[in-house]
N, C-alpha and C positions, 0 to 999 in steps of 0.2 A: 508299882502300878502295872497292871496287865492290859493287853488289848484283846478284844475277841477277834476271831479269825476273820469275820466280816466287818469291814471298816469302810471309812470314807476318805478318799484323797482330795484335799482341797489345794488347787493350784492358783496362784496369784501372779499375774504377769504385770510387772510395773516397770518404771524407769529408774535408774540409778539416782537421778536428780529430784525425784518425787520426795516430798516433804510432808510431815504431819506435825503441826505444832513447831518445836524447836528441833525435831529429830529427822534423820531420814526416814522416810516412810518404811522401808524394809525392816529397819531396827525397831520402830515404833510397833509394828505389827508383830514381830518376834517376841517383843517383851510383853506385849497384851496377851498372846497365846500362853507365854510362860506363866503370866498372872493369872490366867483362867485355868491353868493347870491342863492345858492340852498335852498330848503325849510327846510331842517334840515337833520342831520346825526347822527347816534347812533353807538357806538362801543360796541360789545358784546364779553366778554372774555369766551372762552371755557374751561372747565375742563378736557376734554378728546377729542383727535382727531388725526388724521393722514392725510398726504397729499401723493403727487405723489411718495415719497419715502417710503412710508408705515411705517415709524418710529413713534411710539406713542409718543404723548406728553400729559403728565398727571400731575395732582396735586397729585396722590396717592403715587408717589415715595418718599422715606423717606430722601429727599433732598429738598431743596427750589425749589418750581415749576419755571421753566423757559421755555421760548420759547413756551408759550402756544398758542393756535389757537385762532385768532381773527376774527370776522365778523363785517364788516362796512356796515350798510344799509342806503341808501339814497333814499328818494322818492320824485320825482318831475315830470314835465312835460317831454314828450319825447324830445322836443327841448332843454330844458336845460341839460338833461342828455346827449344828443348827443354832446352838446358843452363841457361838462366836460370831456367826454372819451379821446379825444386826450392828455389832460392835465394829466389825470390819467395814460395813457400809458407811459408817460415820467417819471412818478414817480416809476412805478413798474418794477422790474426784474423777478418776479415770482409770484406765487400766483394764484388764480382763480377768474374771474370775471363773474357774471351772470347778466342777465336781465330778467325781467318778467313784465307782465302787472299787475297793481294793480288798485283796485277801492278805492278811497278816500272817506270814509264815514264820516269823521270829521277830521278837522285840526284846532289846536288851542284850547283855552279854552273858546270861545265865548265872551270874554271880550275885544278883540281887542288888547290884550298885545303882541301877536305874539310870 
């Protein structure tokens, strides 16, 4: 698979405890992106953050860190991201979703392994 230089970056901000059906939401989103053959997805776990309710979520509290912020990043063509958006909408009940233009400078390792 190749990506054109002009692509789109989809960012999904959710909470670690969010769920979709029987899976953590972040896992369900990545699996669905893979099923729809999007170029790739990465889940980033935050150590500190807050959202609409302004409640801090942190690893600094002297208890097991729970409900930490997560960001899922997916880069692909505008058309493939547009096709993914209605599916994503059915999976999410909250959170934040952003889109921005991205320039793909390199994709893959150059060995064709994908």
